[in-house]
RODOZA-616416 format. One record per residue (C-alpha): y, x, z; residue number from 1; residue in three letters. Coordinates in steps of 0.001 Angstrom, whole numbers. Example, Ala and Ser with C-alpha at 12.3 -4.5 7.8 and 13.67 -1.06 7.14 Angstrom:
2
{Y = -4500; X = 12300; Z = 7800; n = 1; res = ALA}
{Y = -1060; X = 13670; Z = 7140; n = 2; res = SER}
This chain:
339
{Y = 893; X = 113371; Z = -146537; n = 1; res = MET}
{Y = 3539; X = 112164; Z = -144020; n = 2; res = PRO}
{Y = 2138; X = 114673; Z = -141523; n = 3; res = LYS}
{Y = 2508; X = 117437; Z = -144090; n = 4; res = SER}
{Y = 6038; X = 116370; Z = -144932; n = 5; res = ALA}
{Y = 7004; X = 116334; Z = -141273; n = 6; res = GLY}
{Y = 5571; X = 119779; Z = -140623; n = 7; res = ARG}
{Y = 6738; X = 121814; Z = -143617; n = 8; res = SER}
{Y = 9254; X = 119682; Z = -145466; n = 9; res = GLY}
{Y = 8924; X = 116952; Z = -148069; n = 10; res = ALA}
{Y = 9390; X = 119429; Z = -150939; n = 11; res = SER}
{Y = 6014; X = 121026; Z = -150202; n = 12; res = HIS}
{Y = 4288; X = 117646; Z = -150002; n = 13; res = ALA}
{Y = 5801; X = 116698; Z = -153348; n = 14; res = MET}
{Y = 4588; X = 119983; Z = -154878; n = 15; res = THR}
{Y = 1111; X = 119170; Z = -153631; n = 16; res = VAL}
{Y = 1359; X = 115750; Z = -155288; n = 17; res = ASN}
{Y = 2628; X = 117255; Z = -158547; n = 18; res = GLU}
{Y = -192; X = 119812; Z = -158527; n = 19; res = THR}
{Y = -2808; X = 117082; Z = -158216; n = 20; res = VAL}
{Y = -1196; X = 115119; Z = -161053; n = 21; res = ILE}
{Y = -1040; X = 118242; Z = -163237; n = 22; res = ALA}
{Y = -4739; X = 118855; Z = -162585; n = 23; res = MET}
{Y = -5758; X = 115244; Z = -163332; n = 24; res = ILE}
{Y = -3441; X = 114855; Z = -166365; n = 25; res = ARG}
{Y = -3663; X = 111040; Z = -166355; n = 26; res = PRO}
{Y = -3605; X = 109468; Z = -169816; n = 27; res = LYS}
{Y = -1303; X = 106538; Z = -170624; n = 28; res = PRO}
{Y = -2763; X = 103304; Z = -171946; n = 29; res = ASP}
{Y = -1414; X = 103018; Z = -175484; n = 30; res = LEU}
{Y = -1840; X = 99248; Z = -175418; n = 31; res = ASP}
{Y = 647; X = 99031; Z = -172572; n = 32; res = LEU}
{Y = 3343; X = 100930; Z = -174470; n = 33; res = VAL}
{Y = 3036; X = 98876; Z = -177648; n = 34; res = ALA}
{Y = 6447; X = 97635; Z = -178688; n = 35; res = GLY}
{Y = 8282; X = 100363; Z = -176800; n = 36; res = GLU}
{Y = 10767; X = 102645; Z = -178576; n = 37; res = PRO}
{Y = 9342; X = 105174; Z = -181017; n = 38; res = ALA}
{Y = 10133; X = 108075; Z = -178712; n = 39; res = GLU}
{Y = 8011; X = 106520; Z = -175990; n = 40; res = ALA}
{Y = 5131; X = 105920; Z = -178372; n = 41; res = LEU}
{Y = 5235; X = 109526; Z = -179604; n = 42; res = VAL}
{Y = 5318; X = 110853; Z = -176056; n = 43; res = ALA}
{Y = 2426; X = 108609; Z = -175003; n = 44; res = ALA}
{Y = 331; X = 109627; Z = -178016; n = 45; res = GLN}
{Y = 1051; X = 113305; Z = -177341; n = 46; res = ALA}
{Y = -163; X = 112858; Z = -173756; n = 47; res = ALA}
{Y = -3344; X = 111174; Z = -174977; n = 48; res = VAL}
{Y = -4008; X = 113973; Z = -177478; n = 49; res = ASP}
{Y = -3687; X = 116818; Z = -174969; n = 50; res = THR}
{Y = -6602; X = 118415; Z = -173126; n = 51; res = HIS}
{Y = -8217; X = 116321; Z = -170449; n = 52; res = ASN}
{Y = -7648; X = 117072; Z = -166820; n = 53; res = GLY}
{Y = -10197; X = 117246; Z = -164020; n = 54; res = ILE}
{Y = -11470; X = 114318; Z = -161975; n = 55; res = GLY}
{Y = -9641; X = 111321; Z = -160591; n = 56; res = THR}
{Y = -7511; X = 110838; Z = -157505; n = 57; res = ILE}
{Y = -10701; X = 110405; Z = -155465; n = 58; res = THR}
{Y = -11810; X = 113911; Z = -156480; n = 59; res = SER}
{Y = -8997; X = 115422; Z = -154409; n = 60; res = TYR}
{Y = -8374; X = 115645; Z = -150680; n = 61; res = ALA}
{Y = -5283; X = 117094; Z = -149026; n = 62; res = THR}
{Y = -4629; X = 118869; Z = -145743; n = 63; res = GLU}
{Y = -8301; X = 119715; Z = -145136; n = 64; res = VAL}
{Y = -9141; X = 121808; Z = -142077; n = 65; res = ALA}
{Y = -11309; X = 124912; Z = -142561; n = 66; res = LEU}
{Y = -12018; X = 125838; Z = -138951; n = 67; res = PRO}
{Y = -12870; X = 129351; Z = -137861; n = 68; res = SER}
{Y = -13392; X = 127928; Z = -134357; n = 69; res = THR}
{Y = -13912; X = 124399; Z = -133130; n = 70; res = GLY}
{Y = -15389; X = 121617; Z = -135244; n = 71; res = THR}
{Y = -14502; X = 119778; Z = -138432; n = 72; res = TRP}
{Y = -12926; X = 116948; Z = -136431; n = 73; res = LYS}
{Y = -11366; X = 119183; Z = -133794; n = 74; res = ASN}
{Y = -10588; X = 122528; Z = -135432; n = 75; res = PRO}
{Y = -9548; X = 125392; Z = -133210; n = 76; res = GLY}
{Y = -6260; X = 127207; Z = -133373; n = 77; res = VAL}
{Y = -5913; X = 129844; Z = -136094; n = 78; res = GLY}
{Y = -8032; X = 128230; Z = -138797; n = 79; res = GLY}
{Y = -7021; X = 127566; Z = -142384; n = 80; res = ALA}
{Y = -5750; X = 124271; Z = -143742; n = 81; res = TRP}
{Y = -6327; X = 123807; Z = -147442; n = 82; res = ALA}
{Y = -3469; X = 122054; Z = -149213; n = 83; res = ASP}
{Y = -5927; X = 120539; Z = -151709; n = 84; res = ILE}
{Y = -9710; X = 120470; Z = -152045; n = 85; res = VAL}
{Y = -11138; X = 119511; Z = -155430; n = 86; res = LEU}
{Y = -14757; X = 118389; Z = -155784; n = 87; res = VAL}
{Y = -15639; X = 117731; Z = -159429; n = 88; res = ALA}
{Y = -19195; X = 118871; Z = -160235; n = 89; res = PRO}
{Y = -19145; X = 116718; Z = -163372; n = 90; res = GLU}
{Y = -16424; X = 119037; Z = -164700; n = 91; res = ALA}
{Y = -18172; X = 122231; Z = -163663; n = 92; res = GLY}
{Y = -16069; X = 122596; Z = -160507; n = 93; res = LEU}
{Y = -18284; X = 121718; Z = -157539; n = 94; res = PRO}
{Y = -15681; X = 123076; Z = -155131; n = 95; res = LEU}
{Y = -12175; X = 124469; Z = -155552; n = 96; res = LEU}
{Y = -9532; X = 125061; Z = -152885; n = 97; res = PHE}
{Y = -5905; X = 124865; Z = -154010; n = 98; res = ILE}
{Y = -2830; X = 126243; Z = -152270; n = 99; res = GLU}
{Y = 638; X = 125146; Z = -153373; n = 100; res = ALA}
{Y = 3735; X = 127249; Z = -152694; n = 101; res = ASP}
{Y = 7389; X = 126649; Z = -153495; n = 102; res = ASN}
{Y = 8230; X = 130360; Z = -153651; n = 103; res = CYS}
{Y = 9884; X = 130109; Z = -150247; n = 104; res = THR}
{Y = 7291; X = 131857; Z = -148066; n = 105; res = GLU}
{Y = 6960; X = 135592; Z = -147680; n = 106; res = GLU}
{Y = 4006; X = 137108; Z = -149542; n = 107; res = ALA}
{Y = 2411; X = 138405; Z = -146290; n = 108; res = PRO}
{Y = 2453; X = 134850; Z = -144905; n = 109; res = VAL}
{Y = 623; X = 133587; Z = -147989; n = 110; res = ILE}
{Y = -1809; X = 136511; Z = -147878; n = 111; res = ALA}
{Y = -2603; X = 135765; Z = -144232; n = 112; res = ALA}
{Y = -3976; X = 132380; Z = -145311; n = 113; res = LYS}
{Y = -6760; X = 134181; Z = -147169; n = 114; res = PHE}
{Y = -7758; X = 136022; Z = -144002; n = 115; res = ASP}
{Y = -8241; X = 132586; Z = -142460; n = 116; res = LYS}
{Y = -10149; X = 131375; Z = -145514; n = 117; res = TYR}
{Y = -12496; X = 134328; Z = -145263; n = 118; res = MET}
{Y = -13058; X = 133797; Z = -141552; n = 119; res = ARG}
{Y = -14100; X = 130241; Z = -142328; n = 120; res = HIS}
{Y = -16336; X = 131312; Z = -145219; n = 121; res = PHE}
{Y = -18094; X = 133795; Z = -142923; n = 122; res = HIS}
{Y = -18661; X = 131215; Z = -140203; n = 123; res = ARG}
{Y = -22210; X = 129857; Z = -140007; n = 124; res = ARG}
{Y = -23481; X = 126612; Z = -138536; n = 125; res = ALA}
{Y = -26678; X = 124577; Z = -138372; n = 126; res = LYS}
{Y = -26983; X = 121801; Z = -140904; n = 127; res = ASP}
{Y = -28730; X = 118462; Z = -140361; n = 128; res = THR}
{Y = -32019; X = 120062; Z = -141442; n = 129; res = ASP}
{Y = -31751; X = 122549; Z = -138581; n = 130; res = GLY}
{Y = -31183; X = 125465; Z = -140965; n = 131; res = GLN}
{Y = -28266; X = 127802; Z = -140389; n = 132; res = GLU}
{Y = -25979; X = 128297; Z = -143380; n = 133; res = LYS}
{Y = -22301; X = 128932; Z = -144150; n = 134; res = PRO}
{Y = -20325; X = 126216; Z = -142406; n = 135; res = MET}
{Y = -18591; X = 125093; Z = -145598; n = 136; res = TRP}
{Y = -22001; X = 124325; Z = -147133; n = 137; res = ARG}
{Y = -22643; X = 121763; Z = -144397; n = 138; res = THR}
{Y = -19800; X = 119724; Z = -145877; n = 139; res = ARG}
{Y = -19781; X = 120648; Z = -149552; n = 140; res = TRP}
{Y = -22452; X = 121831; Z = -151935; n = 141; res = SER}
{Y = -22228; X = 124206; Z = -154853; n = 142; res = ALA}
{Y = -25042; X = 125139; Z = -157241; n = 143; res = PRO}
{Y = -26258; X = 128663; Z = -157852; n = 144; res = ASP}
{Y = -25239; X = 130840; Z = -159551; n = 145; res = PRO}
{Y = -21869; X = 130318; Z = -157926; n = 146; res = ARG}
{Y = -18613; X = 131104; Z = -159717; n = 147; res = TRP}
{Y = -20130; X = 133945; Z = -161723; n = 148; res = GLY}
{Y = -21551; X = 136000; Z = -158887; n = 149; res = ASP}
{Y = -18972; X = 135548; Z = -156125; n = 150; res = ALA}
{Y = -20359; X = 134550; Z = -152753; n = 151; res = SER}
{Y = -17468; X = 132383; Z = -151592; n = 152; res = HIS}
{Y = -15674; X = 129384; Z = -153132; n = 153; res = PRO}
{Y = -12626; X = 130048; Z = -155326; n = 154; res = PRO}
{Y = -9028; X = 129479; Z = -154319; n = 155; res = VAL}
{Y = -6277; X = 128560; Z = -156773; n = 156; res = LEU}
{Y = -2658; X = 129423; Z = -155953; n = 157; res = LEU}
{Y = -63; X = 127233; Z = -157683; n = 158; res = VAL}
{Y = 3507; X = 128521; Z = -157433; n = 159; res = PHE}
{Y = 6400; X = 126127; Z = -157996; n = 160; res = HIS}
{Y = 9608; X = 127954; Z = -158834; n = 161; res = GLN}
{Y = 11805; X = 126141; Z = -156328; n = 162; res = VAL}
{Y = 12652; X = 128939; Z = -153920; n = 163; res = GLY}
{Y = 14479; X = 132139; Z = -154710; n = 164; res = LYS}
{Y = 11385; X = 134351; Z = -154871; n = 165; res = ARG}
{Y = 9944; X = 135037; Z = -158327; n = 166; res = SER}
{Y = 6605; X = 133300; Z = -158851; n = 167; res = ALA}
{Y = 5223; X = 136231; Z = -160858; n = 168; res = LEU}
{Y = 6317; X = 138752; Z = -158245; n = 169; res = LYS}
{Y = 4744; X = 136591; Z = -155546; n = 170; res = GLN}
{Y = 1443; X = 136610; Z = -157443; n = 171; res = MET}
{Y = 1458; X = 140384; Z = -157750; n = 172; res = GLU}
{Y = 2428; X = 140919; Z = -154120; n = 173; res = ARG}
{Y = -193; X = 138502; Z = -152768; n = 174; res = VAL}
{Y = -2810; X = 140144; Z = -154988; n = 175; res = ALA}
{Y = -2009; X = 143553; Z = -153500; n = 176; res = ASP}
{Y = -2193; X = 142206; Z = -149949; n = 177; res = LEU}
{Y = -5498; X = 140385; Z = -150422; n = 178; res = THR}
{Y = -7379; X = 143045; Z = -152419; n = 179; res = ARG}
{Y = -10149; X = 143361; Z = -149812; n = 180; res = GLU}
{Y = -11068; X = 139718; Z = -150331; n = 181; res = HIS}
{Y = -11285; X = 139611; Z = -154142; n = 182; res = TRP}
{Y = -11792; X = 143093; Z = -155591; n = 183; res = GLN}
{Y = -15184; X = 143606; Z = -157223; n = 184; res = GLY}
{Y = -17138; X = 146683; Z = -158196; n = 185; res = GLN}
{Y = -17741; X = 147906; Z = -161727; n = 186; res = TRP}
{Y = -21271; X = 147541; Z = -163045; n = 187; res = ALA}
{Y = -22892; X = 149526; Z = -165847; n = 188; res = GLU}
{Y = -22680; X = 146556; Z = -168170; n = 189; res = GLY}
{Y = -18884; X = 146753; Z = -168368; n = 190; res = GLY}
{Y = -18127; X = 143952; Z = -165911; n = 191; res = PHE}
{Y = -17349; X = 143632; Z = -162233; n = 192; res = ARG}
{Y = -19644; X = 142169; Z = -159593; n = 193; res = VAL}
{Y = -18076; X = 140096; Z = -156842; n = 194; res = TYR}
{Y = -20847; X = 139707; Z = -154307; n = 195; res = ASN}
{Y = -19302; X = 139004; Z = -150919; n = 196; res = GLY}
{Y = -15895; X = 138202; Z = -152443; n = 197; res = LYS}
{Y = -13850; X = 135083; Z = -153155; n = 198; res = MET}
{Y = -12254; X = 134431; Z = -156552; n = 199; res = PRO}
{Y = -8475; X = 134097; Z = -156185; n = 200; res = ILE}
{Y = -6631; X = 132661; Z = -159176; n = 201; res = VAL}
{Y = -2922; X = 131999; Z = -159642; n = 202; res = ALA}
{Y = -643; X = 130068; Z = -161989; n = 203; res = THR}
{Y = 2647; X = 128202; Z = -161936; n = 204; res = THR}
{Y = 3145; X = 124467; Z = -161715; n = 205; res = LEU}
{Y = 5184; X = 124583; Z = -164921; n = 206; res = GLU}
{Y = 2334; X = 126167; Z = -166890; n = 207; res = LEU}
{Y = -214; X = 123866; Z = -165272; n = 208; res = LEU}
{Y = 1804; X = 120816; Z = -166274; n = 209; res = ARG}
{Y = 2183; X = 122046; Z = -169849; n = 210; res = GLU}
{Y = -1354; X = 123245; Z = -170573; n = 211; res = HIS}
{Y = -3617; X = 121783; Z = -167905; n = 212; res = GLY}
{Y = -6780; X = 123385; Z = -166482; n = 213; res = PRO}
{Y = -8157; X = 124071; Z = -169977; n = 214; res = ALA}
{Y = -5170; X = 126185; Z = -170965; n = 215; res = GLY}
{Y = -5116; X = 130006; Z = -170743; n = 216; res = PRO}
{Y = -2595; X = 130045; Z = -167893; n = 217; res = VAL}
{Y = -4650; X = 131290; Z = -164928; n = 218; res = PHE}
{Y = -4548; X = 134869; Z = -163684; n = 219; res = TRP}
{Y = -7612; X = 136023; Z = -161780; n = 220; res = ARG}
{Y = -6522; X = 138698; Z = -159324; n = 221; res = PHE}
{Y = -7685; X = 142071; Z = -160592; n = 222; res = GLY}
{Y = -7974; X = 141082; Z = -164257; n = 223; res = ARG}
{Y = -5749; X = 141522; Z = -167279; n = 224; res = GLU}
{Y = -4389; X = 138551; Z = -169162; n = 225; res = GLY}
{Y = -4767; X = 134840; Z = -168603; n = 226; res = TYR}
{Y = -7818; X = 132586; Z = -168901; n = 227; res = GLN}
{Y = -8689; X = 128926; Z = -168597; n = 228; res = ASN}
{Y = -9616; X = 127823; Z = -165111; n = 229; res = LEU}
{Y = -13397; X = 127967; Z = -165589; n = 230; res = TRP}
{Y = -13377; X = 131498; Z = -167007; n = 231; res = ASP}
{Y = -10873; X = 132618; Z = -164382; n = 232; res = ALA}
{Y = -13030; X = 131583; Z = -161437; n = 233; res = ILE}
{Y = -16228; X = 132684; Z = -163193; n = 234; res = GLY}
{Y = -17383; X = 135995; Z = -164619; n = 235; res = ASN}
{Y = -17505; X = 135614; Z = -168432; n = 236; res = PRO}
{Y = -18010; X = 139337; Z = -169031; n = 237; res = ARG}
{Y = -21077; X = 139290; Z = -166820; n = 238; res = ARG}
{Y = -22301; X = 136106; Z = -168498; n = 239; res = ASP}
{Y = -21836; X = 137687; Z = -171937; n = 240; res = ALA}
{Y = -23671; X = 140845; Z = -170825; n = 241; res = PHE}
{Y = -26587; X = 138845; Z = -169438; n = 242; res = LEU}
{Y = -26690; X = 136741; Z = -172613; n = 243; res = ALA}
{Y = -26763; X = 139892; Z = -174768; n = 244; res = ARG}
{Y = -29483; X = 141402; Z = -172599; n = 245; res = ARG}
{Y = -31520; X = 138215; Z = -172856; n = 246; res = ALA}
{Y = -31054; X = 138212; Z = -176644; n = 247; res = ASP}
{Y = -32102; X = 141866; Z = -176808; n = 248; res = ASP}
{Y = -35167; X = 141092; Z = -174722; n = 249; res = ALA}
{Y = -36070; X = 138167; Z = -176987; n = 250; res = ARG}
{Y = -35609; X = 140305; Z = -180104; n = 251; res = ARG}
{Y = -37700; X = 143091; Z = -178573; n = 252; res = HIS}
{Y = -40428; X = 140636; Z = -177679; n = 253; res = GLN}
{Y = -40288; X = 139146; Z = -181169; n = 254; res = ALA}
{Y = -40546; X = 142611; Z = -182717; n = 255; res = GLN}
{Y = -43480; X = 143532; Z = -180502; n = 256; res = GLU}
{Y = -45155; X = 140234; Z = -181371; n = 257; res = ALA}
{Y = -44598; X = 140862; Z = -185097; n = 258; res = ALA}
{Y = -46001; X = 144379; Z = -184835; n = 259; res = GLU}
{Y = -48997; X = 143116; Z = -182894; n = 260; res = ARG}
{Y = -49521; X = 140352; Z = -185427; n = 261; res = GLU}
{Y = -49495; X = 142921; Z = -188232; n = 262; res = ALA}
{Y = -52311; X = 144784; Z = -186440; n = 263; res = GLN}
{Y = -54358; X = 141650; Z = -185762; n = 264; res = ARG}
{Y = -57719; X = 142018; Z = -187535; n = 265; res = PRO}
{Y = -59049; X = 139444; Z = -189969; n = 266; res = ALA}
{Y = -62632; X = 138309; Z = -190336; n = 267; res = CYS}
{Y = -64534; X = 140387; Z = -192867; n = 268; res = GLY}
{Y = -66329; X = 137280; Z = -194055; n = 269; res = ASP}
{Y = -63968; X = 134287; Z = -194116; n = 270; res = CYS}
{Y = -60687; X = 136234; Z = -193810; n = 271; res = GLY}
{Y = -59428; X = 134196; Z = -190827; n = 272; res = GLN}
{Y = -57246; X = 136050; Z = -188310; n = 273; res = LYS}
{Y = -58865; X = 136803; Z = -184962; n = 274; res = PHE}
{Y = -57783; X = 134823; Z = -181928; n = 275; res = THR}
{Y = -56509; X = 136836; Z = -178939; n = 276; res = ASP}
{Y = -59797; X = 136285; Z = -177091; n = 277; res = ASP}
{Y = -61873; X = 137295; Z = -180111; n = 278; res = ARG}
{Y = -59728; X = 140385; Z = -180693; n = 279; res = TRP}
{Y = -60134; X = 141430; Z = -177076; n = 280; res = LYS}
{Y = -63897; X = 140796; Z = -177174; n = 281; res = ALA}
{Y = -64307; X = 142784; Z = -180382; n = 282; res = SER}
{Y = -62867; X = 145863; Z = -178654; n = 283; res = LEU}
{Y = -64760; X = 145469; Z = -175378; n = 284; res = ALA}
{Y = -67538; X = 147889; Z = -174488; n = 285; res = VAL}
{Y = -70238; X = 146786; Z = -172049; n = 286; res = GLU}
{Y = -73175; X = 148892; Z = -170909; n = 287; res = TRP}
{Y = -72332; X = 151477; Z = -173552; n = 288; res = ASP}
{Y = -72640; X = 148886; Z = -176277; n = 289; res = HIS}
{Y = -69780; X = 147547; Z = -178319; n = 290; res = GLY}
{Y = -69441; X = 144190; Z = -180005; n = 291; res = ASP}
{Y = -72383; X = 143486; Z = -182313; n = 292; res = SER}
{Y = -70136; X = 142133; Z = -185054; n = 293; res = HIS}
{Y = -66630; X = 143494; Z = -184414; n = 294; res = PRO}
{Y = -65423; X = 142595; Z = -187915; n = 295; res = HIS}
{Y = -66362; X = 138910; Z = -187780; n = 296; res = LEU}
{Y = -64565; X = 135963; Z = -186204; n = 297; res = CYS}
{Y = -66305; X = 133802; Z = -183617; n = 298; res = ASP}
{Y = -67604; X = 131285; Z = -186141; n = 299; res = GLY}
{Y = -68890; X = 133864; Z = -188604; n = 300; res = CYS}
{Y = -70355; X = 135948; Z = -185800; n = 301; res = LYS}
{Y = -72216; X = 132889; Z = -184484; n = 302; res = TYR}
{Y = -73600; X = 132151; Z = -187936; n = 303; res = ARG}
{Y = -74519; X = 135812; Z = -188438; n = 304; res = ALA}
{Y = -76357; X = 135899; Z = -185111; n = 305; res = LEU}
{Y = -78198; X = 132704; Z = -186022; n = 306; res = GLU}
{Y = -79141; X = 134187; Z = -189380; n = 307; res = ALA}
{Y = -80333; X = 137403; Z = -187736; n = 308; res = GLU}
{Y = -82363; X = 135454; Z = -185197; n = 309; res = GLN}
{Y = -83892; X = 133351; Z = -187948; n = 310; res = GLN}
{Y = -84642; X = 136529; Z = -189916; n = 311; res = ALA}
{Y = -86450; X = 137981; Z = -186912; n = 312; res = ARG}
{Y = -88451; X = 134784; Z = -186510; n = 313; res = LEU}
{Y = -89306; X = 134809; Z = -190207; n = 314; res = ASP}
{Y = -90317; X = 138465; Z = -189969; n = 315; res = GLU}
{Y = -92562; X = 137839; Z = -186985; n = 316; res = ARG}
{Y = -94116; X = 134892; Z = -188789; n = 317; res = GLU}
{Y = -94643; X = 137003; Z = -191890; n = 318; res = ARG}
{Y = -96202; X = 139794; Z = -189876; n = 319; res = GLN}
{Y = -98433; X = 137278; Z = -188110; n = 320; res = GLY}
{Y = -99589; X = 135838; Z = -191426; n = 321; res = THR}
{Y = -100329; X = 139265; Z = -192804; n = 322; res = GLU}
{Y = -102277; X = 140189; Z = -189685; n = 323; res = ALA}
{Y = -104328; X = 137011; Z = -189958; n = 324; res = ALA}
{Y = -105131; X = 137725; Z = -193591; n = 325; res = HIS}
{Y = -106151; X = 141275; Z = -192682; n = 326; res = ALA}
{Y = -108455; X = 139968; Z = -189975; n = 327; res = ASP}
{Y = -110022; X = 137511; Z = -192377; n = 328; res = GLN}
{Y = -110566; X = 140250; Z = -194962; n = 329; res = LYS}
{Y = -112059; X = 142596; Z = -192382; n = 330; res = ALA}
{Y = -114360; X = 139837; Z = -191151; n = 331; res = GLY}
{Y = -115649; X = 139286; Z = -194679; n = 332; res = GLY}
{Y = -116714; X = 142949; Z = -195173; n = 333; res = TRP}
{Y = -118521; X = 143058; Z = -191830; n = 334; res = PHE}
{Y = -120335; X = 139876; Z = -192720; n = 335; res = SER}
{Y = -121658; X = 141396; Z = -195993; n = 336; res = ARG}
{Y = -122776; X = 144600; Z = -194241; n = 337; res = PHE}
{Y = -124856; X = 142671; Z = -191717; n = 338; res = ARG}
{Y = -126471; X = 140704; Z = -194503; n = 339; res = THR}
């Protein structure tokens, strides 16, 4: 922080501090304000009742090098330096870069930072496992899918209305100058896809202080209106489309299953519905012969086959008995003739 203050002025370092505090939104301990004036108690209770912030002081790092050349410890000239890096996977923000501006810099100067960000995001390096991957992933991790469908980590711009330039005009101007880095393509589902892009989101320190990350105060470049931080860096329209498509697929599958179930045959003897295997077997044709009992379930078919086999055995036994009686009768006539 002293290095930052010495390089760009203490006002910028203080804005960085205020941005971190506005993101964390620390809650007062009501026990410690007991006995204070009523106004203090009301203010403390109001702070407790507001939306929670993100992370703790240890979730944030300041003045972090994002080298396009050189190493993490010895970055080359021309790389980006992130004012703030937030790592809070427990809050659904595995990685967020934050830039603070006092509305004193020219918009092209701010936009040039995103060229440096993109150069870093495109840089690849070998990790400890010997695999080559984006250099930033050797230091931070982020689960897939990432920020909707964007390929690169998001960057939040926080404008503090200290300088003479209008914060809103700065947002619009920076958005125009950085379009190549954030603009997505329309998909048939009514949403944009951001493959190969970085989400760039902007707000003001005043709005961030008042509403926090959960408030609808973040403008994603290229979109209309304001969203909370998670929706702004994500792709809620795409998520909603995919959810609808998944629901449609489930309904279609359920309808097909219901229609199939309505066609499922029942045993002509016991009335039990066929299993899938029995249904398939009842329709199979082998060696030009179909199922011997296509209208019976496995159990009834087994009993029918047993009964048929027993009937054949009984028939053979009956025929054998009759043949024996015939032989005995024939033997008796021959015996009389000889006599």
